[in-house]
C-alpha positions as CSV (number, residue, x, y, z in Angstrom):
1,M,76.0,324.2,31.9
2,S,73.7,324.4,28.9
3,K,72.4,321.1,27.6
4,K,70.2,322.5,24.8
5,G,73.0,322.6,22.0
6,K,72.2,326.2,20.6
7,L,74.9,328.6,19.9
8,R,74.9,331.1,22.7
9,P,73.8,334.5,22.0
10,S,76.5,336.5,20.4
11,T,78.4,339.3,21.9
12,E,80.6,341.8,19.8
13,K,83.7,340.3,21.2
14,E,82.8,336.5,20.3
15,S,83.9,334.8,16.9
16,H,80.9,332.5,16.3
17,L,80.7,329.4,14.2
18,P,78.3,329.5,11.2
19,C,76.0,326.9,11.0
20,K,75.7,325.6,7.6
21,Q,72.6,323.8,6.9
22,A,73.4,321.5,3.8
23,K,71.7,318.6,1.9
24,V,74.9,316.7,0.6
25,E,73.7,313.1,-0.1
26,A,73.3,314.3,-4.0
27,T,77.0,315.3,-4.2
28,C,78.8,313.2,-1.7
29,P,77.2,310.1,-1.4
30,L,80.0,308.0,0.2
31,L,83.5,309.6,1.3
32,W,85.2,306.4,0.5
33,S,84.1,306.1,-3.1
34,Y,86.4,309.1,-4.2
35,D,89.5,308.0,-5.6
36,H,90.9,311.6,-5.7
37,P,92.1,312.8,-2.4
38,E,90.8,316.5,-3.5
39,T,87.4,315.5,-4.4
40,L,87.2,313.3,-0.9
41,F,88.2,316.6,0.9
42,E,85.9,318.6,-0.9
43,C,83.1,316.4,0.0
44,L,84.1,316.2,3.6
45,I,83.6,319.9,4.2
46,S,80.7,320.2,1.6
47,P,79.1,322.8,1.2
48,I,82.2,324.5,2.1
49,K,84.8,325.4,-1.0
50,Q,88.3,324.4,-0.3
51,D,89.7,327.9,-1.1
52,V,87.0,329.3,1.5
53,F,88.1,326.8,4.0
54,F,91.8,327.5,4.0
55,R,91.4,331.2,3.6
56,E,88.8,331.6,6.7
57,Y,88.9,328.5,8.8
58,W,92.2,326.5,8.6
59,E,94.5,327.5,11.7
60,Q,92.1,330.2,12.3
61,K,88.6,329.2,13.8
62,P,86.1,326.6,14.1
63,L,83.6,325.5,11.6
64,L,80.4,323.7,12.3
65,L,78.5,322.0,9.5
66,Q,74.8,320.7,10.5
67,R,73.4,318.7,8.1
68,N,69.9,317.7,9.2
69,D,69.7,315.1,6.4
70,P,69.1,311.3,7.4
71,P,70.9,309.8,4.2
72,V,74.2,311.6,5.6
73,A,73.5,310.6,8.9
74,L,72.9,306.9,8.0
75,Y,76.3,306.9,6.1
76,Y,78.4,308.4,8.8
77,Q,76.9,305.8,11.0
78,S,78.3,303.2,8.6
79,L,81.8,304.5,9.7
80,F,81.8,303.2,13.0
81,Q,79.0,302.3,15.6
82,L,79.3,300.9,19.2
83,S,77.8,297.5,17.7
84,D,81.1,297.1,15.7
85,L,83.1,296.8,18.9
86,Q,82.0,293.6,19.9
87,D,83.3,291.8,16.7
88,I,86.6,294.0,16.9
89,V,87.5,292.9,20.5
90,K,87.2,289.4,19.5
91,Q,90.4,290.3,17.2
92,G,92.6,290.9,20.3
93,L,92.6,294.3,21.5
94,Y,94.7,295.4,24.6
95,Y,94.0,298.3,27.3
96,G,96.0,301.1,26.9
97,R,97.4,300.5,23.6
98,D,93.9,300.0,21.7
99,I,91.3,301.1,24.3
100,N,91.2,303.6,27.0
101,I,88.3,303.5,29.5
102,C,87.9,307.0,31.1
103,R,85.4,309.6,32.7
104,C,85.9,313.0,33.7
105,V,85.4,313.3,37.3
106,N,85.8,316.7,39.1
107,G,87.5,318.3,36.3
108,K,90.3,315.4,35.7
109,K,90.4,312.4,33.9
110,K,89.9,309.1,35.6
111,I,90.9,305.8,33.8
112,F,89.3,302.7,34.6
113,N,91.7,300.3,32.3
114,K,92.1,296.9,33.5
115,D,95.5,294.8,32.6
116,G,95.8,292.9,29.5
117,K,93.5,291.9,26.7
118,V,90.1,294.0,26.6
119,S,87.1,291.9,27.5
120,Y,83.6,293.1,25.9
121,A,81.5,292.1,28.8
122,Q,83.8,294.0,31.1
123,L,84.2,297.1,28.6
124,K,80.0,297.4,28.5
125,K,79.9,296.9,32.1
126,D,82.3,299.9,32.6
127,F,80.3,301.8,30.0
128,D,76.8,301.3,31.5
129,Q,77.7,301.1,35.2
130,K,80.7,303.6,35.7
131,K,79.4,305.9,32.6
132,A,82.5,305.7,31.5
133,T,83.7,306.8,27.7
134,I,85.2,304.1,25.4
135,Q,88.1,305.7,23.6
136,F,89.2,303.3,20.5
137,H,92.6,304.2,19.0
138,Q,93.3,304.4,15.2
139,P,90.0,302.6,14.2
140,Q,90.9,302.6,10.6
141,R,93.2,299.3,11.4
142,F,90.0,297.5,11.7
143,K,87.3,299.5,9.4
144,D,88.2,299.7,5.7
145,E,85.9,302.5,5.4
146,L,88.0,304.7,7.5
147,W,91.3,303.3,5.8
148,R,90.2,304.5,2.7
149,I,89.1,307.9,4.0
150,Q,92.4,308.4,5.9
151,E,94.7,307.3,3.3
152,K,93.3,309.8,0.8
153,L,93.5,312.5,3.3
154,E,97.1,311.6,4.1
155,C,97.6,312.3,0.1
156,Y,95.8,315.6,0.3
157,F,97.6,316.8,3.2
158,G,100.7,315.4,3.1
159,S,100.7,314.7,6.6
160,L,99.9,311.4,8.7
161,V,96.2,311.5,9.3
162,G,95.2,309.4,12.6
163,S,91.7,309.2,14.2
164,N,90.1,308.0,17.6
165,V,86.6,306.8,18.4
166,Y,84.6,308.1,21.3
167,I,81.7,306.4,22.7
168,T,80.2,308.0,25.6
169,P,77.1,306.9,27.5
170,P,74.4,309.5,28.7
171,A,74.8,312.1,31.3
172,S,78.5,311.7,31.1
173,Q,81.8,313.1,30.0
174,G,85.0,311.4,29.0
175,L,87.8,314.0,29.1
176,P,88.3,317.5,30.7
177,P,88.6,320.6,29.1
178,H,91.9,320.5,27.1
179,Y,93.5,321.4,24.0
180,D,95.5,319.2,21.1
181,D,98.4,319.7,19.0
182,V,96.5,318.6,15.8
183,E,93.9,320.1,13.3
184,V,90.5,318.1,14.1
185,F,87.5,317.0,12.1
186,I,85.0,315.6,14.4
187,L,82.2,313.4,12.5
188,Q,79.3,312.6,14.7
189,L,78.1,309.1,14.3
190,E,75.5,308.0,16.4
191,G,73.6,309.8,19.3
192,E,74.1,313.6,20.2
193,K,77.2,315.3,21.8
194,H,77.3,318.8,23.5
195,W,80.1,320.7,22.7
196,R,81.7,323.9,24.3
197,L,84.6,325.6,22.6
198,Y,86.8,328.2,24.1
199,Q,89.4,330.7,23.1
200,P,92.7,329.4,23.2
201,T,95.4,329.9,25.7
202,V,98.2,328.9,23.4
203,P,97.2,329.4,19.6
204,L,98.5,326.7,17.3
205,A,99.6,324.6,20.4
206,Q,102.3,322.1,19.6
207,E,101.5,319.7,22.3
208,Y,98.4,318.3,24.2
209,N,97.3,320.4,27.7
210,A,94.4,319.7,30.2
211,E,93.1,323.3,31.2
212,P,91.3,323.9,34.6
213,E,88.0,325.3,34.2
214,E,88.8,328.5,36.3
215,R,91.2,329.3,33.5
216,I,89.5,328.8,30.1
217,G,86.7,331.4,30.8
218,T,83.0,331.2,29.1
219,P,82.8,329.2,25.9
220,T,83.0,331.2,22.7
221,H,80.7,328.4,21.2
222,D,78.1,326.1,22.6
223,F,76.0,323.6,20.4
224,L,74.9,320.0,20.0
225,L,76.2,317.7,17.4
226,K,73.9,315.3,15.5
227,P,74.5,312.2,13.4
228,G,75.8,313.8,9.9
229,D,77.0,316.6,11.5
230,L,80.9,317.7,11.2
231,L,83.0,320.1,13.4
232,Y,86.5,321.3,12.4
233,F,89.0,323.5,14.8
234,P,92.5,324.1,14.8
235,R,95.1,322.9,17.0
236,G,95.2,324.9,20.6
237,T,91.6,325.3,20.6
238,I,90.3,324.3,24.3
239,H,87.2,322.0,23.9
240,Q,84.9,319.6,26.2
241,A,82.0,317.5,25.0
242,D,79.3,315.4,27.1
243,T,76.6,313.3,26.0
244,P,73.3,314.8,27.3
245,P,71.0,313.0,29.4
246,G,68.2,310.8,27.5
247,V,70.5,309.9,24.6
248,S,71.5,306.0,24.5
249,H,74.9,307.2,23.9
250,S,77.1,309.2,21.4
251,T,79.8,308.1,19.0
252,H,81.8,310.2,17.2
253,V,85.4,309.9,15.2
254,T,87.9,312.4,15.5
255,I,90.0,312.6,12.4
256,S,93.4,314.4,13.1
257,T,96.5,315.5,11.3
258,Y,99.3,317.9,11.2
259,Q,100.9,317.0,14.5
260,N,104.4,318.1,14.3
261,H,103.9,319.6,11.1
262,S,104.8,323.2,11.2
263,W,107.3,325.6,9.9
264,R,109.4,324.9,13.3
265,D,109.5,321.1,12.3
266,F,110.3,321.9,8.7
267,F,113.3,324.1,9.9
268,L,114.5,321.7,12.2
269,D,114.5,319.1,9.4
270,V,116.4,321.1,6.7
271,V,118.5,323.6,8.2
272,P,121.2,321.1,9.7
273,G,121.6,319.8,5.9
274,L,121.8,323.3,4.8
275,V,124.4,324.3,7.3
276,L,126.6,321.3,6.3
277,D,126.4,321.8,2.7
278,T,127.3,325.4,3.0
279,A,130.2,324.5,5.3
280,K,131.6,322.5,2.2
281,E,131.7,325.9,0.5
282,D,132.4,328.5,2.8
283,I,135.5,328.4,5.3
284,E,133.8,330.7,7.7
285,F,131.5,328.1,8.8
286,R,134.6,325.6,9.5
287,K,136.4,328.1,11.7
288,S,136.7,327.4,15.2
289,I,134.2,328.7,17.9
290,P,135.8,331.3,20.2
291,R,137.7,329.5,23.3
292,Q,135.7,328.7,26.2
293,L,132.5,329.4,24.5
294,L,130.8,326.7,25.7
295,M,131.8,327.7,29.5
296,K,130.5,331.3,29.4
297,V,127.1,332.3,30.9
298,D,126.5,335.3,28.7
299,L,126.4,334.3,24.9
300,S,125.2,337.5,23.3
301,E,128.6,338.1,21.6
302,S,128.2,334.9,20.1
303,S,124.4,335.6,19.3
304,R,125.7,338.4,16.9
305,Q,128.2,336.4,15.1
306,L,125.3,333.6,14.9
307,S,123.2,336.2,13.3
308,G,125.8,336.9,10.4
309,F,125.7,333.2,9.6
310,L,121.8,333.0,9.3
311,R,122.1,335.8,7.0
312,C,124.8,333.8,5.0
313,L,122.6,330.8,5.2
314,A,119.5,333.2,4.0
315,D,121.9,334.5,0.9
316,H,122.4,330.7,0.1
317,L,118.9,329.6,-0.2
318,E,118.1,333.3,-2.3
319,S,121.1,332.2,-4.7
320,G,119.4,329.2,-5.6
321,K,120.5,326.6,-3.2
322,E,118.4,323.4,-2.7
323,L,117.0,322.5,0.4
324,K,117.1,318.9,1.5
325,S,114.4,317.3,3.8
326,S,115.0,313.7,4.6
327,D,113.8,313.0,8.1
328,M,110.4,314.6,7.9
329,K,109.9,313.1,4.4
330,K,111.1,309.6,5.4
331,D,108.8,309.7,8.7
332,F,105.8,310.3,6.9
333,I,106.2,307.7,4.4
334,M,107.4,304.9,6.9
335,N,104.4,305.7,9.0
336,R,101.5,306.5,6.9
337,L,98.7,304.1,5.5
338,P,99.3,301.8,2.7
339,P,96.8,302.9,-0.5
340,F,93.3,300.8,-0.4
341,L,93.9,298.5,-3.4
342,R,91.9,295.4,-4.5
343,T,94.9,293.2,-5.2
344,S,98.3,292.8,-3.4
345,V,101.3,295.2,-4.0
346,D,103.2,292.1,-5.1
347,S,100.8,291.1,-7.7
348,L,100.6,294.6,-9.4
349,A,103.1,293.8,-12.0
350,A,102.2,290.3,-12.6
351,G,101.4,289.2,-16.0
352,K,101.9,292.9,-17.3
353,A,104.4,293.9,-19.6
354,V,107.9,294.3,-18.6
355,P,109.5,298.0,-19.4
356,K,112.2,297.8,-22.3
357,L,114.3,300.8,-23.9
358,G,111.3,301.5,-26.4
359,S,108.4,301.5,-23.8
360,T,106.2,304.5,-23.1
361,I,106.1,304.5,-19.0
362,R,103.5,306.2,-16.8
363,L,104.3,306.7,-13.0
364,Q,101.7,305.3,-10.5
365,F,101.1,305.8,-7.0
366,K,103.1,309.2,-6.9
367,D,101.0,310.4,-3.9
368,Y,102.6,307.6,-2.2
369,T,106.3,308.1,-2.8
370,V,109.1,310.5,-1.9
371,I,112.3,311.2,-3.2
372,T,115.1,312.1,-0.6
373,V,118.9,312.6,-0.9
374,E,120.8,311.1,2.0
375,P,124.4,310.2,2.8
376,E,125.1,306.6,2.7
377,Q,128.0,305.1,4.9
378,D,130.6,303.3,2.7
379,L,131.3,300.2,4.7
380,L,134.8,299.6,3.1
381,D,136.4,303.4,3.9
382,D,134.2,304.7,6.4
383,S,133.4,307.5,3.9
384,A,130.0,308.9,3.1
385,K,128.6,309.7,-0.2
386,E,125.2,311.3,-1.4
387,M,122.8,308.8,-2.8
388,I,119.0,309.3,-4.1
389,F,116.3,307.1,-2.2
390,V,112.7,306.6,-3.3
391,Y,110.7,305.5,-0.5
392,H,107.0,304.3,-0.8
393,S,104.2,303.1,1.2
394,L,102.6,300.4,-1.0
395,K,103.8,297.5,1.5
396,N,103.2,299.7,4.8
397,N,101.1,297.7,7.4
398,K,98.0,299.4,8.3
399,Q,97.8,297.4,11.7
400,T,100.5,299.7,12.9
401,H,99.5,302.9,11.8
402,M,99.8,305.7,14.1
403,M,100.4,303.2,17.0
404,G,104.1,304.1,17.9
405,D,107.2,301.8,18.3
406,E,106.5,301.5,21.8
407,N,103.3,299.6,21.2
408,M,105.0,297.1,18.8
409,D,106.6,293.8,19.1
410,E,110.0,293.8,17.6
411,E,108.9,292.0,14.8
412,E,106.5,295.0,14.1
413,I,108.8,297.5,13.7
414,R,108.2,298.9,10.3
415,E,111.0,298.7,7.8
416,T,110.9,301.5,5.0
417,H,110.4,300.1,1.5
418,G,112.2,301.9,-1.4
419,L,115.1,302.0,-4.0
420,R,118.5,304.2,-4.0
421,F,120.0,305.3,-7.0
422,P,123.4,307.4,-7.6
423,L,122.8,311.1,-7.9
424,S,123.5,310.8,-11.8
425,H,120.0,309.6,-11.8
426,M,118.1,312.6,-10.3
427,D,117.2,314.2,-13.7
428,A,115.8,311.2,-15.0
429,L,113.7,310.5,-11.9
430,K,112.3,313.9,-12.2
431,Q,111.6,313.3,-15.6
432,I,109.3,310.4,-14.9
433,W,108.0,312.1,-11.8
434,N,106.8,315.6,-13.9
435,S,105.7,313.8,-17.0
436,D,102.3,312.1,-17.5
437,T,104.0,309.5,-20.1
438,I,107.4,309.4,-21.1
439,R,109.6,306.9,-23.6
440,V,112.3,305.1,-21.6
441,E,115.0,306.0,-24.3
442,E,114.0,309.8,-23.4
443,L,115.5,309.6,-20.1
444,H,118.6,311.7,-19.2
445,L,121.1,309.2,-18.5
446,S,124.3,308.3,-19.9
447,S,123.9,304.6,-21.2
448,N,120.5,302.6,-22.5
449,A,121.4,299.9,-19.7
450,E,121.0,302.8,-16.7
451,K,117.8,303.7,-18.4
452,E,116.5,300.1,-18.7
453,N,117.8,299.4,-14.9
454,L,116.0,302.5,-13.5
455,V,112.6,301.6,-15.0
456,L,113.0,298.1,-14.2
457,S,113.7,298.6,-10.5
458,L,110.6,301.1,-10.5
459,W,108.6,298.7,-12.0
460,S,109.4,295.8,-9.8
461,E,108.3,297.9,-6.8
462,G,105.1,298.6,-8.6
463,L,105.7,302.4,-9.1
464,I,105.4,302.5,-13.0
465,E,103.1,300.6,-15.7
466,V,103.9,300.3,-19.2
467,N,101.2,302.2,-21.5
């Protein structure tokens, strides 16, 4: 095993990582200082341009940015360091939920978690004596710098962005070779980490899996990450990393995104609604399936019929049928980070002008809202009618971000924040969403009362302001 952290000599069959040497402190001093998501991401991957990144690297191959620059290294270290843990542990962390203590032993992950609350003294003991890695889940809950970075990245990608911090002692490895189901950005914060990457066995994998050494072959990339360096690799990339001997410890943060965010997931979200809508118009979709179909072993004949229905759905889409995504949109907005604000959401409208019919309004927090059309059950007659729902993340709780419902108490289960409107309000909402500013009286609604009620509802949630 090489410990020198150099790229291995190339062979014709290997696709190698370009090592970009870049002084970036002049153009990208602080990631969290950027208010615009695109500018923040541009800074993150500097000096690589966004179009180059998505054309040549995204979902295709790894990218290593080695920044031999002390100011950048110092800035990265401010995101998280080992010394931060002592104060954070006092806030009440639990083994399993917040912290894992683990080490790779003979190619397998060995966990040293205790029960209940984490003790910093025990944490440090396992770190020093057992050479165990500290895996800290979702540190953005406790570090505002990471919160500000990740909530902007969620705006940029339109997908949840999580993170884990890994702190590994010298001459130790925390995890066995494995691949993940997320796009990964590694920021090296403290010390050095020796990385090896391997050809995927499942490109763009949609699940986590450990891979035995005998299956993964030789590394395609072998290098050392130092403070200020950034590494990106696509989901499915097999990887393992260890802290070299002689280094006090290594700290890096893994920022990840695009979990369950593929065309597969989008199809599963939108196709059921498309089928239901098409069946309202096409009697063929409402006809019975053949007798005893569910009892047959060979479904080939029904498969041919089904292909005809799929062609019909494609025709409906090509003729302008509107797709409706509800579950993925709602899941994203319910579970994402709230925006980093210097004031509370409830105080956004305090002391500000109330919108009236003659007011000019402007949408704010557009990146933190979604609009869906969903059926709503009528409690009086059991019927369901479609309604517009405007959901937002302004009041989400960052303490539950990416933690999963199974890790929360009942009172911590997230509620969806938003508003509901009749379908007749869709054109007016599109006007607001698609305009820089608009006068309330210009909204496409049948009465002035509806116009005023619509904007007042949005204003009360902090989604619009009066110019």
